[in-house]
C-alpha positions in Angstrom: -74.0 -51.2 -64.8 -73.3 -54.1 -67.1 -70.7 -56.7 -66.1 -68.5 -55.8 -69.0 -68.6 -52.1 -68.0 -67.7 -53.0 -64.4 -64.8 -55.2 -65.6 -63.5 -52.4 -67.8 -63.7 -49.9 -64.9 -61.8 -52.2 -62.7 -59.1 -52.8 -65.3 -58.7 -49.1 -65.9 -58.4 -48.3 -62.2 -55.7 -51.0 -61.8 -53.8 -49.9 -64.9 -53.7 -46.3 -63.6 -52.5 -47.6 -60.2 -49.7 -49.5 -61.8 -48.8 -46.6 -64.1 -48.7 -44.4 -61.0 -46.4 -46.8 -59.2 -44.1 -46.9 -62.3 -44.2 -43.1 -62.4 -43.1 -42.8 -58.7 -40.3 -45.3 -59.3 -39.1 -43.3 -62.4 -39.2 -40.0 -60.5 -37.2 -41.5 -57.6 -34.4 -42.7 -59.9 -31.2 -40.7 -59.7 -31.1 -37.9 -62.3 -27.8 -38.5 -64.1 -25.8 -36.8 -66.9 -26.3 -38.2 -70.4 -22.9 -39.7 -70.5 -23.6 -41.8 -67.4 -27.1 -42.9 -68.5 -26.2 -43.7 -72.1 -23.4 -46.0 -71.0 -25.4 -47.7 -68.2 -28.7 -48.1 -70.2 -29.6 -51.6 -71.2 -31.1 -52.6 -74.5 -34.3 -53.5 -72.6 -37.5 -51.6 -73.2 -38.5 -48.9 -70.7 -39.4 -45.3 -70.0 -37.0 -42.4 -69.7 -37.4 -38.9 -68.4 -35.4 -35.7 -69.2 -35.1 -33.0 -66.5 -33.6 -29.5 -66.3 -33.2 -28.9 -62.6 -36.5 -30.1 -61.1 -38.5 -29.5 -64.2 -39.6 -32.5 -66.3 -39.0 -31.6 -69.9 -39.8 -34.8 -71.6 -40.8 -38.4 -71.1 -40.5 -41.1 -73.7 -41.0 -44.9 -74.0 -39.0 -47.3 -76.1 -38.4 -50.9 -76.8 -34.6 -50.3 -76.6 -33.4 -47.7 -74.1 -29.7 -47.8 -75.2 -30.7 -47.2 -78.8 -33.2 -44.5 -78.1 -30.9 -42.5 -75.8 -28.3 -42.7 -78.6 -30.9 -41.1 -80.9 -30.7 -38.0 -78.9 -27.6 -37.2 -80.8 -29.5 -37.1 -84.1 -32.1 -34.4 -84.8 -33.8 -36.4 -87.6 -34.6 -39.3 -85.2 -35.5 -37.7 -81.9 -38.6 -35.6 -81.1 -37.1 -33.9 -78.0 -34.1 -32.7 -79.9 -36.3 -31.2 -82.7 -38.7 -29.7 -80.1 -35.9 -28.0 -78.1 -34.4 -26.6 -81.3 -37.7 -25.4 -82.6 -39.3 -23.9 -79.5 -36.4 -23.0 -77.1 -33.8 -22.0 -79.7 -36.3 -20.7 -82.3 -34.7 -22.6 -85.2 -35.9 -24.6 -88.2 -34.5 -27.7 -89.6 -33.1 -27.7 -93.2 -34.0 -30.1 -96.0 -31.6 -32.6 -94.5 -33.6 -32.8 -91.2 -30.9 -31.0 -89.2 -30.5 -27.6 -87.7 -27.7 -25.3 -88.7 -24.3 -26.2 -87.1 -24.4 -23.6 -84.4 -27.9 -24.7 -83.3 -26.8 -28.4 -83.3 -23.9 -27.3 -81.1 -26.2 -25.5 -78.7 -28.5 -28.5 -78.6 -25.6 -30.7 -77.7 -24.6 -28.4 -74.8 -28.2 -28.2 -73.6 -29.1 -31.9 -73.8 -25.7 -33.4 -72.8 -24.6 -30.7 -70.4 -27.5 -29.1 -68.7 -30.1 -31.9 -68.7 -30.3 -34.9 -66.4 -31.9 -38.3 -67.2 -33.8 -41.0 -65.4 -34.4 -44.4 -66.8 -36.8 -47.2 -65.8 -36.7 -50.5 -67.6 -40.2 -51.9 -68.1 -41.1 -55.1 -69.9 -44.7 -54.2 -70.9 -47.1 -51.3 -70.4 -44.5 -48.7 -71.4 -46.9 -46.7 -73.6 -49.5 -46.7 -70.7 -46.9 -45.4 -68.3 -45.6 -42.8 -70.7 -49.2 -41.6 -71.3 -50.0 -41.5 -67.6 -46.9 -39.4 -66.9 -47.7 -37.0 -69.7 -51.3 -36.7 -68.5 -50.2 -36.1 -64.8 -47.0 -34.1 -65.2 -47.5 -32.3 -68.5 -43.8 -32.3 -69.5 -42.7 -29.2 -71.4 -41.8 -30.8 -74.7 -44.4 -33.6 -74.9 -46.8 -31.0 -76.3 
């Protein structure tokens, strides 16, 4: 095996080990209601996870946790909100990028009442951690 190939193999193994460590930290974080997490979230970058009971629904990464969690209130700007509306509630967005009012209300009740959130600030490697968690845990709405 060429030295460059050996080096790449070593880097990949270490990256997976670090991503696995970050995953364990995220999963150990307290699962809190949206209102608690959105207030406490910093504007730092990181990874966040959304749970319903013990089921991991979604994992995302962002350069600004506070801003991204705020986006959960807007269908046009958050993939999870659109996915839940489309697949769980069997609805379609209109030309304005929103669901009908009753669906938006149901999404609010689901995301802000039934779901719990865990947040882990990470300075760099967020995309790698997100990809690792998606690969290992296969969250419901990261399709």
